C-alpha angles and dihedrals in degrees: 000000000000122000121250115251088222089065090050090050089051092050092048090048091053088052095045091112088066120078113212102042112137136156140205125212113231123179095328094316131087131237113210123216134188114197090339098312123109111240100167146313146230114253124175089348090304125121108229120185129197112260099239119151094261092055091049089052097047101040109076101196105040114196126169133219134169114243087215138349112297096012125124113269117260131192114270112211144166092208087116087083090067107061097189093049093044094051091047090051095052089046092051093047096050098089091048095051118098117244114251112257115238115247115258114248114239 
């Protein structure tokens, strides 16, 4: 099931205090970036966050979900409803997120 663009707009609005938040649509879902690093995504209208140590520290009730069948589990959270906490989470996660690998030239 594809995610609703209205939910993406809500997530981006909640992160509007942060410069550098971008997204990329991918097969009906959305990958979320902060300053070029993937921190999570929207899958089936659920916000999923990469399970880096900062996220595990800052999210009190850690629950996991697969973004799609066969994918690595990610943290499912409703932190999106608290803009300040959400922005703080993304900031704290940044240094622990892997850099995106450049695409290979053909």
